[in-house]
DRENBA-712953 format. One line per 4 residues: number of its first residue (from 1); their letters; for each residue x, y, z of N, C-alpha, C. Coordinates in steps of 0.02 Angstrom, whole numbers, plus 50000, padded with zeros to 5 digits. Layout:
REM residues N
NUM = A = X,Y,Z,X,Y,Z,X,Y,Z; ...
This chain:
REM residues 294
1 = MSKR = 46586,44231,47048,46529,44269,47073,46553,44336,47096; 46521,44385,47065,46546,44453,47078,46518,44480,47143; 46564,44519,47178,46543,44548,47242,46502,44610,47230; 46455,44618,47273,46412,44678,47267,46443,44735,47307
5 = RAPL = 46447,44789,47275,46476,44848,47307,46423,44886,47346; 46442,44907,47406,46394,44946,47446,46385,45014,47415; 46325,45039,47418,46312,45106,47387,46351,45160,47423; 46375,45206,47384,46413,45263,47412,46367,45309,47451
9 = RTTE = 46392,45333,47508,46354,45379,47551,46392,45445,47555; 46356,45496,47549,46387,45563,47552,46377,45593,47621; 46424,45631,47642,46419,45665,47708,46391,45736,47702; 46374,45760,47645,46350,45828,47634,46287,45843,47673
13 = PLRA = 46239,45798,47673,46179,45813,47712,46194,45821,47785; 46241,45780,47810,46258,45786,47880,46287,45854,47896; 46329,45878,47852,46358,45944,47863,46304,45998,47861; 46258,45989,47815,46204,46037,47811,46163,46037,47873
17 = NSRA = 46149,45975,47898,46110,45970,47959,46147,46003,48017; 46213,45993,48017,46252,46023,48071,46246,46099,48070; 46248,46130,48012,46241,46203,48008,46172,46225,48031; 46123,46182,48012,46055,46200,48030,46044,46197,48104
21 = KGGA = 46073,46147,48139,46064,46141,48210,46105,46192,48249; 46167,46204,48228,46211,46248,48267,46206,46321,48249; 46173,46337,48197,46167,46407,48177,46230,46432,48145; 46245,46497,48152,46304,46529,48121,46367,46504,48153
25 = KSPS = 46421,46514,48120,46486,46492,48142,46504,46527,48208; 46530,46490,48256,46546,46518,48322,46602,46569,48317; 46601,46623,48358,46655,46673,48356,46719,46644,48384; 46774,46676,48368,46839,46654,48393,46845,46666,48468
29 = RKRR = 46895,46635,48500,46906,46642,48571,46921,46714,48590; 46961,46747,48548,46980,46816,48563,46920,46861,48564; 46875,46852,48516,46817,46895,48513,46771,46882,48571; 46763,46818,48592,46721,46802,48649,46747,46836,48712
33 = DVER = 46815,46837,48721,46844,46869,48780,46828,46943,48783; 46831,46976,48726,46817,47047,48723,46745,47061,48741; 46701,47020,48716,46630,47032,48728,46612,47019,48801; 46647,46971,48833,46631,46954,48901,46661,47002,48952
37 = APRP = 46715,47040,48933,46748,47086,48981,46701,47142,49000; 46695,47158,49064,46650,47212,49086,46678,47280,49066; 46634,47323,49048,46654,47391,49029,46667,47432,49092; 46721,47473,49089,46737,47514,49149,46682,47565,49163
41 = SRTG = 46667,47571,49226,46614,47618,49247,46646,47685,49265; 46616,47740,49245,46641,47806,49261,46606,47836,49321; 46566,47798,49353,46532,47822,49413,46548,47775,49470; 46537,47799,49530,46548,47757,49588,46498,47700,49590
45 = ARGD = 46505,47659,49638,46462,47600,49643,46390,47620,49656; 46379,47677,49686,46311,47697,49704,46288,47759,49666; 46317,47770,49608,46297,47828,49569,46327,47892,49592; 46387,47889,49625,46420,47950,49648,46444,47991,49589
49 = APIA = 46475,48049,49605,46502,48093,49552,46559,48058,49517; 46570,48075,49454,46623,48043,49415,46691,48053,49449; 46732,48001,49446,46799,48002,49474,46849,48008,49418; 46895,48054,49423,46944,48064,49370,46987,48002,49363
53 = PGTT = 47009,47989,49302,47052,47931,49291,47114,47934,49335; 47131,47880,49366,47190,47876,49409,47178,47901,49479; 47116,47924,49495,47101,47950,49562,47052,47903,49596; 47071,47883,49655,47028,47838,49693,46985,47878,49740
57 = KKGA = 46934,47846,49767,46891,47881,49815,46931,47900,49877; 46979,47858,49896,47020,47873,49954,47063,47934,49943; 47092,47939,49881,47132,47998,49865,47091,48061,49864; 47030,48057,49837,46987,48116,49835,46969,48138,49906
61 = YRLT = 46959,48091,49950,46943,48107,50020,47001,48143,50053; 47062,48119,50040,47121,48151,50069,47129,48222,50043; 47116,48231,49978,47122,48299,49948,47072,48346,49980; 47011,48323,49988,46959,48365,50019,46978,48383,50091
65 = KALI = 47004,48334,50127,47025,48346,50196,47081,48397,50199; 47129,48392,50152,47185,48439,50152,47161,48510,50137; 47114,48517,50090,47088,48584,50072,47051,48615,50131; 47012,48574,50166,46976,48599,50224,47024,48621,50278
69 = GTGL = 47078,48580,50289,47128,48598,50339,47163,48662,50323; 47181,48671,50258,47214,48733,50237,47170,48793,50248; 47106,48786,50232,47059,48841,50242,47053,48860,50315; 47052,48809,50359,47048,48823,50430,47110,48860,50455
73 = IVTV = 47169,48838,50430,47231,48872,50451,47232,48944,50430; 47212,48957,50367,47211,49026,50341,47162,49068,50382; 47105,49040,50398,47056,49077,50437,47082,49094,50507; 47115,49045,50538,47143,49056,50605,47196,49110,50603
77 = LAVG = 47240,49107,50551,47293,49157,50545,47264,49227,50535; 47212,49232,50493,47182,49297,50480,47150,49326,50543; 47114,49284,50578,47082,49307,50640,47135,49325,50692; 47187,49281,50697,47240,49296,50745,47279,49359,50728
81 = GAWA = 47291,49370,50662,47325,49431,50642,47285,49493,50658; 47219,49490,50645,47177,49548,50661,47175,49560,50736; 47176,49506,50774,47177,49514,50847,47243,49546,50870; 47299,49522,50840,47365,49548,50860,47372,49622,50842
85 = LGQP = 47345,49643,50784,47350,49713,50764,47317,49760,50814; 47267,49735,50848,47231,49778,50895,47257,49777,50966; 47309,49740,50979,47334,49735,51047,47383,49792,51063; 47375,49826,51119,47418,49882,51137,47492,49863,51143
89 = FLRV = 47506,49802,51167,47575,49784,51178,47612,49770,51113; 47577,49769,51056,47609,49761,50991,47605,49825,50950; 47593,49880,50983,47593,49945,50950,47654,49984,50975; 47678,50031,50934,47738,50069,50951,47725,50111,51013
93 = QHVT = 47762,50097,51065,47755,50132,51128,47817,50172,51147; 47875,50151,51123,47938,50184,51142,47978,50198,51078; 47998,50261,51069,48038,50281,51011,48100,50318,51037; 48159,50294,51014,48222,50326,51032,48251,50359,50970
97 = VLGA = 48268,50423,50974,48296,50461,50917,48369,50474,50931; 48412,50454,50886,48484,50464,50892,48510,50504,50832; 48562,50544,50844,48596,50579,50790,48565,50644,50768; 48509,50664,50796,48476,50727,50777,48506,50784,50816
101 = RHES = 48543,50828,50782,48573,50886,50814,48539,50951,50793; 48522,50955,50730,48490,51016,50704,48414,51010,50700; 48389,50949,50695,48317,50938,50695,48297,50915,50765; 48242,50941,50790,48219,50923,50857,48189,50853,50858
105 = VNEV = 48187,50824,50916,48158,50757,50923,48084,50757,50904; 48048,50810,50922,47977,50815,50905,47967,50818,50830; 48010,50855,50795,48004,50859,50722,48018,50792,50690; 48067,50756,50716,48082,50689,50689,48024,50641,50700
109 = LQAS = 47996,50643,50761,47939,50599,50777,47879,50614,50733; 47865,50678,50724,47807,50698,50684,47816,50677,50612; 47877,50686,50585,47889,50667,50515,47888,50591,50506; 47909,50554,50556,47911,50481,50550,47842,50448,50554
113 = GLES = 47795,50483,50586,47728,50454,50594,47722,50406,50652; 47775,50398,50691,47773,50350,50746,47739,50378,50808; 47727,50443,50810,47695,50473,50868,47622,50451,50874; 47593,50423,50820,47524,50400,50822,47519,50328,50847
117 = HPSM = 47574,50299,50869,47576,50231,50896,47548,50179,50847; 47577,50174,50788,47551,50123,50741,47570,50053,50763; 47540,50004,50732,47557,49934,50746,47629,49920,50725; 47663,49878,50762,47732,49859,50744,47734,49824,50677
121 = FSVS = 47679,49791,50658,47677,49756,50594,47676,49804,50535; 47654,49866,50547,47648,49915,50493,47708,49962,50488; 47758,49954,50531,47817,49997,50529,47858,49981,50466; 47869,50031,50424,47906,50021,50361,47968,50065,50363
125 = SGAI = 48026,50034,50361,48089,50071,50362,48095,50118,50301; 48076,50093,50243,48080,50134,50183,48035,50195,50185; 47973,50185,50207,47926,50242,50211,47949,50293,50262; 47973,50270,50320,47997,50317,50371,48058,50355,50346
129 = GRSL = 48104,50320,50313,48164,50354,50287,48146,50408,50236; 48098,50393,50192,48077,50443,50142,48044,50503,50176; 48005,50490,50228,47971,50545,50263,48022,50589,50300; 48072,50558,50331,48121,50597,50368,48166,50637,50321
133 = SSLP = 48177,50613,50260,48220,50649,50214,48189,50716,50192; 48125,50727,50208,48095,50791,50192,48118,50846,50240; 48146,50826,50297,48174,50875,50343,48241,50902,50315; 48254,50966,50320,48312,50996,50286,48379,50963,50304
137 = WVKS = 48390,50948,50367,48455,50923,50388,48463,50847,50382; 48408,50812,50373,48411,50739,50372,48430,50714,50302; 48487,50681,50298,48509,50651,50235,48482,50581,50226; 48482,50542,50280,48454,50475,50280,48440,50455,50352
141 = ATVT = 48408,50398,50360,48391,50374,50427,48390,50298,50428; 48407,50270,50485,48406,50198,50495,48352,50182,50547; 48308,50135,50531,48253,50116,50575,48267,50047,50603; 48269,50042,50670,48282,49977,50703,48221,49961,50746
145 = ERWP = 48190,49904,50731,48131,49882,50769,48153,49837,50826; 48126,49850,50885,48139,49809,50944,48072,49786,50972; 48056,49724,50954,47991,49697,50974,47989,49686,51050; 47930,49695,51080,47865,49699,51046,47840,49770,51030
149 = NSVT = 47872,49824,51057,47840,49890,51048,47890,49948,51048; 47953,49937,51028,48002,49991,51030,48035,49999,50961; 48051,50062,50944,48083,50078,50881,48138,50129,50894; 48196,50119,50862,48251,50166,50867,48263,50199,50799
153 = LTVH = 48263,50266,50798,48276,50303,50736,48346,50334,50741; 48390,50314,50697,48457,50343,50694,48460,50390,50634; 48466,50454,50648,48465,50506,50596,48536,50520,50573; 48546,50522,50508,48610,50541,50478,48601,50609,50445
157 = ESSP = 48631,50660,50475,48621,50728,50450,48672,50747,50397; 48653,50794,50355,48699,50822,50306,48748,50869,50341; 48805,50879,50309,48856,50925,50336,48859,50987,50293; 48858,51046,50323,48863,51107,50283,48934,51115,50255
161 = VAVA = 48939,51140,50194,49004,51153,50163,49011,51226,50145; 48956,51263,50147,48958,51334,50128,48895,51368,50154; 48890,51433,50142,48830,51470,50157,48809,51509,50095; 48746,51529,50093,48721,51569,50037,48662,51609,50060
165 = FNAK = 48650,51666,50027,48593,51708,50045,48532,51687,50003; 48475,51684,50037,48414,51667,50001,48381,51731,49974; 48319,51724,49950,48285,51781,49919,48272,51837,49969; 48267,51821,50032,48255,51872,50082,48321,51898,50112
169 = HQLQ = 48375,51879,50080,48442,51899,50101,48457,51872,50171; 48433,51813,50185,48448,51778,50247,48501,51725,50231; 48551,51721,50274,48606,51674,50263,48584,51604,50282; 48596,51557,50236,48576,51488,50245,48637,51441,50238
173 = FVDA = 48637,51387,50276,48687,51335,50266,48670,51296,50202; 48723,51273,50167,48714,51235,50105,48758,51173,50109; 48731,51115,50088,48770,51054,50089,48803,51041,50021; 48838,50984,50014,48876,50970,49954,48832,50960,49892
177 = EGRD = 48768,50948,49903,48721,50939,49847,48684,51004,49830; 48704,51058,49862,48672,51123,49849,48606,51132,49885; 48590,51089,49933,48526,51095,49968,48530,51147,50024; 48475,51182,50032,48469,51231,50086,48455,51193,50151
181 = LGPA = 48500,51200,50200,48492,51164,50262,48457,51203,50317; 48457,51268,50311,48425,51308,50363,48466,51370,50379; 48441,51412,50423,48474,51476,50439,48544,51466,50467; 48588,51512,50447,48658,51512,50471,48673,51580,50501
185 = PLHA = 48715,51582,50551,48735,51647,50580,48780,51685,50532; 48779,51751,50538,48819,51792,50492,48894,51781,50501; 48914,51757,50560,48985,51745,50572,49006,51673,50556; 48963,51635,50522,48980,51566,50505,49044,51564,50463
189 = NYPT = 49090,51521,50483,49155,51518,50450,49154,51469,50391; 49116,51488,50340,49111,51448,50279,49115,51495,50219; 49139,51472,50162,49138,51515,50102,49067,51529,50080; 49056,51586,50052,48990,51606,50029,48982,51588,49955
193 = LVFL = 48928,51555,49938,48914,51536,49869,48875,51591,49835; 48896,51608,49774,48862,51660,49736,48851,51635,49666; 48789,51640,49643,48773,51622,49574,48767,51688,49535; 48813,51698,49488,48813,51761,49450,48756,51763,49400
197 = HPRA = 48718,51817,49403,48662,51830,49357,48614,51771,49354; 48587,51751,49411,48540,51694,49410,48473,51714,49381; 48439,51665,49352,48371,51678,49328,48322,51683,49386; 48335,51644,49438,48293,51647,49498,48335,51680,49553
201 = ATWP = 48303,51714,49598,48338,51752,49649,48343,51714,49715; 48336,51649,49713,48338,51610,49775,48390,51555,49770; 48413,51534,49828,48456,51475,49833,48413,51421,49867; 48423,51358,49851,48480,51329,49815,48469,51327,49739
205 = FERA = 48524,51325,49703,48523,51317,49631,48549,51246,49616; 48507,51195,49628,48530,51127,49622,48555,51110,49552; 48529,51144,49501,48548,51128,49433,48607,51171,49410; 48599,51235,49412,48652,51278,49385,48706,51294,49436
209 = GIGA = 48688,51300,49500,48737,51320,49549,48769,51263,49587; 48755,51201,49567,48782,51144,49603,48858,51141,49599; 48888,51170,49545,48960,51169,49539,48996,51204,49596; 48967,51259,49619,48998,51297,49674,48996,51256,49739
213 = ALVA = 48940,51222,49751,48935,51181,49811,48983,51122,49807; 48990,51093,49749,49036,51037,49741,49108,51058,49755; 49129,51115,49730,49196,51140,49743,49206,51154,49817; 49155,51183,49849,49160,51198,49921,49170,51135,49961
217 = ARLP = 49137,51080,49941,49144,51017,49977,49213,50985,49968; 49248,51004,49915,49312,50971,49900,49373,51015,49918; 49363,51073,49945,49419,51118,49960,49468,51084,50009; 49532,51087,49994,49582,51057,50039,49595,51103,50099
221 = RAFS = 49618,51073,50153,49633,51112,50213,49690,51161,50203; 49732,51149,50153,49791,51191,50142,49771,51265,50131; 49715,51277,50100,49696,51347,50088,49620,51359,50094; 49583,51311,50120,49510,51320,50124,49491,51380,50167
225 = AQVS = 49530,51393,50220,49514,51449,50264,49524,51516,50230; 49561,51517,50173,49574,51580,50138,49521,51595,50085; 49476,51547,50073,49424,51557,50022,49365,51593,50054; 49350,51652,50029,49295,51689,50058,49230,51682,50017
229 = QITV = 49237,51670,49952,49178,51667,49909,49191,51621,49850; 49141,51584,49831,49145,51540,49772,49088,51561,49726; 49106,51582,49666,49055,51605,49618,49050,51555,49561; 48992,51553,49531,48981,51511,49473,48932,51548,49428
233 = DASG = 48945,51545,49363,48900,51580,49317,48856,51529,49280; 48815,51555,49235,48767,51512,49200,48801,51460,49157; 48863,51472,49135,48899,51424,49093,48936,51372,49135; 48935,51378,49202,48966,51330,49245,49038,51345,49264
237 = VVRL = 49064,51404,49247,49132,51423,49265,49135,51443,49338; 49180,51411,49376,49185,51422,49448,49248,51464,49463; 49241,51512,49509,49297,51554,49530,49302,51554,49606; 49364,51556,49630,49376,51562,49702,49400,51632,49717
241 = EMTT = 49363,51667,49761,49383,51733,49783,49417,51725,49852; 49481,51742,49854,49520,51732,49915,49516,51794,49960; 49536,51787,50021,49535,51843,50068,49590,51894,50053; 49637,51879,50009,49695,51923,49998,49681,51992,49970
245 = PVTF = 49643,52009,49921,49600,51966,49881,49634,51947,49814; 49634,51883,49799,49657,51856,49735,49603,51809,49709; 49596,51808,49643,49545,51765,49613,49578,51708,49575; 49552,51647,49585,49575,51588,49548,49517,51564,49505
249 = ILGA = 49529,51559,49440,49478,51535,49393,49488,51459,49385; 49437,51421,49407,49441,51348,49401,49411,51322,49337; 49367,51360,49307,49330,51333,49250,49276,51285,49274; 49265,51233,49235,49215,51183,49255,49241,51144,49315
253 = PVEL = 49197,51119,49359,49219,51084,49419,49241,51012,49404; 49295,51007,49365,49325,50942,49348,49400,50946,49362; 49432,50888,49368,49504,50885,49384,49520,50929,49444; 49478,50928,49494,49486,50973,49550,49550,50959,49590
257 = RDKF = 49570,50897,49596,49631,50882,49634,49692,50917,49602; 49699,50911,49536,49756,50942,49502,49752,51018,49507; 49692,51045,49501,49685,51117,49506,49700,51143,49576; 49681,51106,49626,49695,51126,49695,49771,51123,49710
261 = VAIA = 49805,51073,49682,49878,51068,49690,49911,51129,49659; 49887,51149,49600,49915,51208,49566,49904,51271,49607; 49844,51278,49636,49829,51337,49677,49874,51339,49738; 49882,51282,49772,49924,51280,49831,49996,51297,49814
265 = SVIA = 50019,51275,49755,50088,51290,49734,50097,51365,49721; 50048,51396,49689,50052,51467,49675,50052,51507,49740; 50009,51488,49787,50006,51524,49850,50072,51518,49889; 50103,51460,49885,50164,51448,49924,50226,51478,49892
269 = HSTL = 50228,51483,49825,50291,51503,49792,50286,51566,49750; 50229,51600,49751,50223,51660,49710,50201,51719,49754; 50219,51777,49731,50198,51838,49766,50140,51868,49726; 50082,51866,49755,50023,51891,49721,49999,51954,49756
273 = GPGD = 49974,51999,49716,49948,52061,49744,49873,52063,49740; 49844,52108,49778,49771,52115,49777,49745,52128,49706; 49694,52089,49687,49665,52097,49621,49695,52051,49568; 49749,52016,49584,49777,51969,49534,49727,51913,49520
277 = VVDV = 49731,51889,49458,49687,51835,49436,49731,51779,49409; 49722,51719,49435,49761,51660,49415,49713,51610,49382; 49727,51594,49320,49685,51547,49283,49716,51477,49287; 49682,51432,49322,49706,51362,49328,49658,51314,49292
281 = TVPG = 49624,51341,49242,49578,51298,49203,49615,51238,49176; 49678,51250,49151,49723,51195,49131,49778,51194,49182; 49778,51146,49229,49825,51148,49285,49899,51154,49265; 49918,51126,49209,49988,51129,49188,50007,51193,49152
285 = ELAV = 49959,51236,49138,49972,51298,49101,49940,51356,49137; 49971,51378,49191,49944,51433,49231,49953,51499,49195; 49904,51541,49205,49907,51609,49176,49889,51659,49231; 49935,51706,49244,49923,51755,49298,49917,51824,49264
289 = TGPA = 49864,51858,49282,49853,51926,49255,49841,51973,49314; 49857,52035,49304,49849,52085,49357,49776,52106,49362; 49764,52149,49409,49695,52173,49419,49671,52211,49359; 49608,52209,49348,49579,52246,49293,49584,52321,49305
293 = PS = 49598,52360,49253,49605,52433,49263,49540,52463,49288; 49547,52508,49334,49488,52539,49365,49464,52597,49321
C-alpha cells in the first residue's frame, strides 16, 4: 500500500505578505544613526546672535568685558594726560643755561622757546638743539630735563680759528667750518682769511673758501703765530703769508701734516728773505723762489 505524499507548500506567498505588511526594506543601522543625530544650531538657545565656531558664550562675554575695560583705561589716560598738561607744576618754570660765553642767556632762552613755559611733556631735545644752532656761536646743545619743572641747557660753542672781513669791511670771527661767528676786534690775534677774486664780496665762503678755514684750524703751534694771512683762490690753492714776509704755497688743503713739517723745517734751517716763495705742494720736493721783480 503506497504512502500518500503531502502536497508541497511554497513559502513565496508568505514572503510577499511580509513585504506587503512591512513596507520597504528597513534602512541600515548607520543610516538610522545619521538621521537621528541632531543638527548643530548656529544660534543661541533663545535666538541670540550667531556664535563663531569654537567660541562659547562665556568667551564672548570675557572678550566684551576686556574691550570695555581697555576703552575705559584709554579714556582715563587721555583725560588724565589733558589734565596734567594744564597743571602749572608740570610746566617749565626753571631754566639753567651753561656754557654760553658769547651768546647771552636771554638770546639762548628766546631761541630755545622755553621762556614761554611750555609743558614738560612737550620739551624736545632735538627741536631745541636745532633752534639753538641758529645762533652764530652755538655749535650744539645738550638738553637735560629735571622733573617736574626744570630744564638745563648746556651750550657748546664754536671756537674761532681766524678772522675775515665781511662786505661792510667789518672784521668777523670765523670757525673751522668757515662760519661767521660775529664781530671781532681789529687787534684779534688770528690769521686773516682772504678769498682771492671772489664772486661774492662777503664772508663766509663755505663752499669755495672753506679750504682757508680748514688750514687755519690745523696750523701747528710751531709757527702758527707767524701766519698773518691765509689766502685761497677759486681753484682751491691755499697760501700762507708769513709776518717775515715769506709766502708758502700749500696747494690743495690735503696732506697738511707733511706740508706743515716741511714748512717748520724750512723755517728752522733755511735763511729766507722778504718776498721769498716756498712751494710745498709736494712736501718731499720743495721749491724756493725769490721775490717777483718789481
